[in-house]
C-alpha positions in Angstrom: -112.1 -100.9 -51.1 -110.9 -97.6 -52.5 -107.4 -98.2 -51.1 -107.2 -101.5 -52.9 -108.2 -99.9 -56.2 -105.7 -97.1 -55.8 -102.9 -99.6 -54.9 -103.8 -101.7 -57.9 -103.6 -98.7 -60.2 -100.3 -97.6 -58.7 -98.6 -101.0 -59.0 -100.3 -102.8 -61.8 -101.5 -100.2 -64.3 -98.1 -99.7 -66.0 -96.8 -97.0 -63.6 -97.0 -94.3 -66.3 -98.6 -91.6 -64.1 -96.2 -92.3 -61.2 -93.2 -92.1 -63.6 -94.5 -88.9 -65.2 -95.2 -87.4 -61.8 -91.7 -88.1 -60.7 -90.2 -86.6 -63.8 -92.3 -83.4 -63.6 -92.1 -83.2 -59.8 -95.8 -83.4 -59.1 -97.9 -85.9 -57.3 -99.0 -89.0 -59.3 -102.6 -88.5 -58.2 -102.6 -85.1 -59.9 -101.3 -86.6 -63.1 -104.0 -89.3 -63.0 -106.7 -86.6 -62.5 -105.3 -84.7 -65.5 -105.4 -87.8 -67.6 -109.0 -88.4 -66.6 -110.1 -84.8 -67.2 -108.3 -84.7 -70.6 -109.9 -87.9 -71.6 -113.4 -86.5 -71.0 -112.6 -83.2 -72.8 -110.9 -84.8 -75.8 -113.0 -88.0 -76.1 -110.4 -90.4 -75.0 -107.3 -89.5 -77.0 -105.0 -89.3 -73.9 -105.7 -93.0 -73.5 -103.7 -93.6 -76.7 -100.9 -91.5 -75.4 -101.0 -93.4 -72.1 -100.7 -96.7 -73.9 -97.8 -95.4 -76.0 -96.0 -94.2 -72.8 -96.7 -97.6 -71.2 -95.1 -99.4 -74.1 -92.1 -97.1 -74.0 -91.7 -97.5 -70.3 -91.9 -101.3 -70.6 -89.2 -101.4 -73.2 -87.1 -98.4 -72.3 -84.0 -100.5 -72.0 -84.3 -101.4 -75.7 -84.5 -97.7 -76.7 -81.6 -96.5 -74.6 -78.2 -96.0 -76.3 -75.6 -98.7 -75.7 -72.9 -97.7 -73.2 -70.2 -99.9 -74.7 -70.3 -98.4 -78.1 -67.1 -97.8 -80.0 -66.5 -94.0 -80.1 -66.7 -92.5 -83.6 -64.5 -89.8 -85.1 -66.7 -86.9 -83.9 -66.7 -87.9 -80.2 -64.3 -85.8 -78.1 
């Protein structure tokens, strides 16, 4: 039962902790624990940050600069 919950969170819950753990070079379970601890100490404000990060990860292709842009005068 616990494994099913862990697998669901890793694959269905936006993947924010896994992505952040890969970027920071730490285990995603540690990132999840830090989010939980911070949520208790700050009365849930990291949840807002989590949802903002989930939105940015979902639409990250939209926010990336276009590769086929025409170079401007200042590009070398």
